[in-house]
N, C-alpha and C positions, 0 to 999 in steps of 0.2 A: 651514562650510556645505557639504552634501552636493550629490550631482548632482542636477538636475531626473530625476523619474522615466521620462519619456520615454529619456533616455539610458542609464539602468540597464537599462530594459526592451530596448533595443538590444544591450546587451552581453551580456545573458542570454536569447536568443532563444527556445532550445531551453526553457528553463526558463520563460519567461513563456506559450509556448504550453502545456505541462503544466500550470501553474497555472490556465489560461483553460479548459482542458478540464475538469479536475477540477471547477473552480467551475461551470461550465454544467451538468454531470453532477448536481452536489448541486442547482442551483436546479430542474431537472428533475423529480428525484427528490421535491422538496418539493411543487412542483407538483401532481404526478400522485400524490402520497403514497403511493409506492411502498415496499414492505417492504424490509428489509434481507435476508430470506430469499429473496427474488427476483433479488437481482444478487450476494450473497454466495457464497463458497464454503464447501462443508462435505464432511467425508470421506465422508458419505452422498451426497451430489448428485455427487463426483466420481468413485466408484465406479459411478453410474447412467450417466455419459458425459456429464455437464454440463461438459466441457472450458471451453466458453467463460467459464463463472464465474471461472477463473483471472485474466482480462482484466476483466469487469466489476467484480470485487470490489475490484481494485487501483485504478481510478479513481473507485469511490464510496465517499461519507461519509455519514454517518446524522446527525451534527449539524453546528451550526455551529461550535461549539469544536472538533470534530474537524476539519473542514476548515482553520478557520484555524491551528490548531497545526501541522498537517501542511505547509500552503503557507507558512506563517511561516518554517519550517525549511528547507523546500526552497529558498524564495529566498535565505537566509543561503548555502546549499550551492551556489547556481548560479556561485558564483565558479570553479567547476570547468570552465566554458565557457572561462574567460580564461586558463587556466594552460597554454597550449600548451608553454612552455618547462620544463613539467615532464613533457611527455608526453601530457599530457591535453588539454583542448579541446574543441570542440563537437562534433566528429566521436566523440570516445572517449566524450564523455556520454552522447550519443544509442546509441551503439553496447551501452555496460555498461548504459544504462537496461532495455533490452530484456532483456538478461540476467539483472539482477536481478528484474525482474518476474516471468519465468517460472521463475528456479531458487528464488527465495525463495517462490514459492506452492507450488512442487514439493516443497520441504523440509519446510514446514508439514504437508503433506499427509502426508509420509513420517514425520513424529514423531507425527501423528495416528494412523497405521498401528501405529506399534510401540507407542504407549501402549493400541489398542485389542486388538490382538491378542496382543500379550506381555503386558502388565498387566492385561488386562481391565476397562479402565477406558470402560465405555460413553459415559459423558458426552462423549467426544470425538468421537461417532459422527455427532451432529447440531450440534455447535458451529459455528456460521456467522462467518467472519470478513471483514470489508470494511475497506477503506482503502489509503492508499498509504504507512504508516509501514514497509513492509519495504525500498521503495526508498529512503526517506528515510534510515533507519539504516544501510542499504547505503552510501549517498554519505557519511554521516557518518564511517563506519569507513574507506571508501577515503581520504577527505581525511584522517582522522587520522594515517595512513601516509605519502601521499605529501608532507604539509604540514602537519606537527604545532604550527607556531607561529601556525596561522589559528585564528580565533576564530567559534564559532555562535553567532547572534543571534535570539533567538527573541522575538517580539512587538515588536521594537524598544527592548527596554529590558533585557532579560535576555542576557548574553552569557558563554559558557560555554568553557572551553579546548577545542580540538576533540580534542587527544589524550584527553580522557577523557568527551566529548560522549557516545558511544555508550551507555557502561555508566551516567553520569551520566541520562541521557534515559529509560534502559530502568527504572532503580530510580525515577526521579521520576514517570514516567508510570505505573507500576503501581499507586505509592502513591494519586495524586489520582484516577486513572480506574480504577475496579476491574475495569472491562469491558476495559479495554487487553489486548490480545493479547502475551503474554510469550512465546510461542513464535514469533508472528509477528514481532515485535521481533529475537528472538534469531537468527532465521532469515537476516533482512536482515544482522545483524552477521556472522554465518559466511559468507554468500556475499560480503560486502563485504570479509572479511579474506583470502579464495580470491583475489579478484579483484587486491585489493591487492599481495598477495605472488606474484603470477604463476602461482598454481595454475591460474587459469582466465584464458587469454590467448591471442592470435592473432586476436582480431576485426578485422575490415576492413570496409570499406562492402560490399564483395561478400556476406560472411558475413552482415553486419547486413541487408542487404535480403533475401538469402534467407531468415534467420531470420524476418523479417518476413512474408513470403511465405508461410511454411508455419504461421506463428501465425494468418492471416488465413484460409486454407485450412481449418484444425481449428477456429477459430472458426464459420465458416459450415456446416461439415460437423456439428459437434457440436450447433449449434442447431437445425439440422434435424433431425437424429437424436432429439433429446431432445424434439421437439415443440414446440418455441419459437420457431421462425425467423417465425413470424407475428407474433412481438411481442405476443401479446396479454397476456403474465404483465406488462407494463408499465401495464396498466388495473387490475389488480388491488389493491384497497385493504386490503393483508394485514395492516396493523396492527391491522385490527378483527377479524381471522379468530379465533375461538373455541378453534379447535384448535391453535393456535400459539402461541409466548410472544409477549407484547407489550412493546412499547417506550414508556417515558414519560420525561417529565422531572422530576425533584423540585427543587423549591424552587429557589432563585436561583442555585444552583451550574452548573445546565443538565446536570448528570451525567446519564449514561442509565444506566437501572434497568431489571432486568428484572421484570415483574409476575408470572411462572410460568414456570418453567424445568424440566420434567419430566425431559428426558433431554439437553439441551443449553441453548445460548444463544447470545446475541452476544459476538465478540470483537472488539475495535475496533482495528485495523492501522494 
């Protein structure tokens, strides 16, 4: 018989808080009918100085299945908070979650830059990414290196060996969700390996707090500079804007589909 949920929440406080934040944001997005292009990040918006989107895009989700998939995987990965004997634990979890959010987002934009500037694929200029999957895939990768005997539980009934979970999930999501961000998930895996192998290391509470301070400062500054500091964009029902791609649900599968994608679209991260 499993532990009561209350005790599991107490054993995974950071994971539980992140799940609560993402769920609250999802409810707000649904209630206000906010469009993905107002919270997501794209190459076009990044070069316009909307750096705040790196953060809002990571914690925003478009559909309930998108949210449930990410949060289910994240809940299973919360075991990282309990692995102090492996040099992990709650402090490590929080420190490197910050690293994963920022670096995976920057890596995605770097990939877009190469595809646009080098290979002239203009589609990626306006592709908008949203979701916490970059971080989820990063933690899958870190755990697969640090504790390869672990299991990843999805939806409470699917269990995957953690050693193969990053690439199994990458292929699985790419097949069942056409809008799944292959580059976004791949960036999380790359940053995850860099952390697990010690290529990115040295994070302490001091550096984590300093990094968080800079994130908040840049977030606020870029909000003001981009003209979004009054948060009026949160009131726009963008899914009905005829000049932009729209999102709709198809059938019972609840799969996100694009009704019109002239230059770019949405990638679920």
